[in-house]
N, C-alpha and C positions, 0 to 999 in steps of 0.2 A: 503494500500499498504504498502510496504517494503523496505528499500534499500539493491540496495547488490553494498556491498563496494570493492572500485577495488583492496585494500591492501589485501584483499582471496585469496589466491592464485588459488582454486577451481573454485571463482565465487561468490558465492553467501551466503549471514549474513541472515539467516529466521529465523526471529520472533516471531511468531505467539498471543505470547502477548499484546506485544508492537507495533502494527499498529501503522503508523506516522500518518495515518485522516482514518478515519470509517464514510462512505456514508451511510446516514439510507434515505434523501430522495433528489431529485435533483429539482432543479425551471422547467426545460424541458426536454422532451426525444422528439427526432422527428426520423424519420427512413429521414436517405438522400434522396439526390433526384431522386439524380440513382438509388435507392432499393437495393443498396448494400454497408449499415454502417448505424450507429447509432449514434446522436451526442444526447450527455446532455450535459448540463448549470449547474455548481453543482450554491448548491446555495450561497448566498453570502459571508457567511462565509465559508462556504467550497470551497469556490475558495479562498478569500484571504490566510489559510490555504496549499492549495495547489498550489497554486504560491509562499509561502513560501519554501513548500519541492522541487518544480525543482528547486528553487535558489541554494536551498543548493546543490540538487544532480545535478544537471547540470554537464552533462557528464558521466552520471552514468546510473543507471539501476533503475525504481520499478517494483515493482511488485503486479498485481491485481491479490486480490485473489475473489471467492467468492464460496459460498457451499464445503468451504471447501479443493477445491481446486483452484492453482494456474490458470489465467485465459491466463495469459499475460506477456511478458515481456519487459513494455516501456523503451527503449531506451528516454532518454530526451536531446533534441540538444536543448533546448533553453528555457526560464523560458516560464509557462500556465500561466498567470497574468489576462485570461479573461474569466477563466471558464469554458469555452466549451471543451471537451473531444469529438475526434469521434475516434471510431472502425470500419474501414473496411472490411469487407464484399471480398473476403475471406482473406485477409492479416491480418486482427484479426479473428476471423472468429470464436473460443470461446469466447473471449469476444463480440463481436459484436451479438453471437448468445444469449447468455445472457443475456444481455442487451434489445434485443428487447421480450424474454422472460419474463423477470423481471418487465419493461414497458408494457409490451402486445402491440408494436407495431407492423405494418405488417409486412410480409412476403418477406422474399430477392427474386429478380427475377435473 
Protein backbone atom coordinates (compact mmCIF):
# COMPACT_ATOMS: atom_id res chain seq x y z
CA UNK A 1 0.00 0.00 0.00
CA UNK A 2 1.24 3.43 -0.87
CA UNK A 3 0.14 6.88 0.24
CA UNK A 4 -1.42 9.43 -2.03
CA UNK A 5 -0.07 12.77 -0.84
CA UNK A 6 -2.69 15.47 -0.61
CA UNK A 7 -0.15 18.13 -1.63
CA UNK A 8 0.28 16.65 -5.11
CA UNK A 9 -1.89 18.62 -7.55
CA UNK A 10 -2.64 15.64 -9.82
CA UNK A 11 -3.67 13.40 -6.89
CA UNK A 12 -1.28 10.49 -6.43
CA UNK A 13 2.32 9.89 -5.60
CA UNK A 14 3.17 6.30 -6.43
CA UNK A 15 6.45 4.65 -5.45
CA UNK A 16 6.41 0.95 -6.37
CA UNK A 17 9.91 0.46 -4.97
CA UNK A 18 9.00 1.59 -1.44
CA UNK A 19 5.58 0.23 -0.40
CA UNK A 20 4.42 1.10 3.11
CA UNK A 21 3.39 -2.51 3.80
CA UNK A 22 3.75 -5.79 1.93
CA UNK A 23 1.38 -8.53 3.13
CA UNK A 24 2.54 -12.06 2.32
CA UNK A 25 0.12 -13.92 4.57
CA UNK A 26 -2.89 -13.20 6.76
CA UNK A 27 -4.22 -14.68 10.01
CA UNK A 28 -7.69 -15.35 8.61
CA UNK A 29 -9.78 -14.71 5.53
CA UNK A 30 -13.53 -15.20 5.20
CA UNK A 31 -16.30 -14.62 2.75
CA UNK A 32 -18.72 -12.14 4.32
CA UNK A 33 -21.94 -13.60 5.70
CA UNK A 34 -23.92 -11.88 2.96
CA UNK A 35 -21.46 -13.45 0.46
CA UNK A 36 -20.84 -9.98 -1.00
CA UNK A 37 -17.37 -9.32 0.35
CA UNK A 38 -14.16 -10.69 1.78
CA UNK A 39 -12.79 -9.97 5.24
CA UNK A 40 -9.08 -10.41 5.95
CA UNK A 41 -7.42 -10.42 9.36
CA UNK A 42 -3.81 -9.30 9.23
CA UNK A 43 -1.08 -11.01 11.26
CA UNK A 44 -0.37 -9.18 14.53
CA UNK A 45 2.83 -7.59 13.15
CA UNK A 46 1.13 -6.42 9.96
CA UNK A 47 -1.88 -5.22 11.97
CA UNK A 48 0.39 -3.00 14.08
CA UNK A 49 2.13 -1.64 10.98
CA UNK A 50 -1.18 -1.03 9.21
CA UNK A 51 -2.53 0.75 12.29
CA UNK A 52 0.47 3.08 12.23
CA UNK A 53 0.09 3.68 8.50
CA UNK A 54 -3.61 4.51 8.82
CA UNK A 55 -2.89 6.85 11.76
CA UNK A 56 -0.21 8.62 9.73
CA UNK A 57 -2.38 8.89 6.62
CA UNK A 58 -5.73 9.48 8.34
CA UNK A 59 -8.09 11.28 5.93
CA UNK A 60 -5.81 10.33 3.03
CA UNK A 61 -5.77 7.61 0.40
CA UNK A 62 -3.87 4.33 0.42
CA UNK A 63 -3.47 2.29 -2.75
CA UNK A 64 -3.85 -1.48 -2.66
CA UNK A 65 -1.77 -3.11 -5.37
CA UNK A 66 -1.57 -6.76 -6.44
CA UNK A 67 -0.44 -8.55 -9.56
CA UNK A 68 1.16 -5.35 -10.82
CA UNK A 69 -2.01 -3.26 -10.82
CA UNK A 70 -3.82 -0.97 -8.43
CA UNK A 71 -6.92 -2.75 -7.12
CA UNK A 72 -8.27 -0.02 -4.92
CA UNK A 73 -7.76 3.49 -3.61
CA UNK A 74 -8.77 3.17 0.04
CA UNK A 75 -10.01 6.34 1.75
CA UNK A 76 -8.77 6.31 5.34
CA UNK A 77 -11.52 7.80 7.50
CA UNK A 78 -10.11 6.58 10.84
CA UNK A 79 -7.11 4.56 11.97
CA UNK A 80 -7.59 0.81 11.49
CA UNK A 81 -6.15 -0.70 14.65
CA UNK A 82 -7.92 -4.09 14.80
CA UNK A 83 -6.12 -5.54 11.77
CA UNK A 84 -9.38 -6.33 9.97
CA UNK A 85 -9.96 -5.10 6.43
CA UNK A 86 -13.16 -5.79 4.52
CA UNK A 87 -13.58 -5.52 0.77
CA UNK A 88 -17.20 -5.45 -0.38
CA UNK A 89 -18.55 -6.57 -3.72
CA UNK A 90 -19.38 -4.62 -5.89
CA UNK A 91 -18.08 -1.44 -4.18
CA UNK A 92 -14.54 -2.79 -3.85
CA UNK A 93 -14.99 -5.26 -6.71
CA UNK A 94 -11.39 -5.66 -7.95
CA UNK A 95 -9.94 -6.01 -4.45
CA UNK A 96 -12.73 -8.33 -3.24
CA UNK A 97 -12.38 -10.56 -6.31
CA UNK A 98 -8.60 -10.70 -5.93
CA UNK A 99 -8.86 -11.65 -2.23
CA UNK A 100 -11.49 -14.28 -3.01
CA UNK A 101 -9.28 -15.83 -5.70
CA UNK A 102 -5.99 -15.45 -3.82
CA UNK A 103 -7.30 -17.12 -0.66
CA UNK A 104 -9.74 -19.46 -2.42
CA UNK A 105 -12.87 -18.48 -0.57
CA UNK A 106 -16.40 -19.02 -1.94
CA UNK A 107 -18.09 -17.39 -4.88
CA UNK A 108 -20.04 -14.13 -4.70
CA UNK A 109 -23.79 -14.36 -5.15
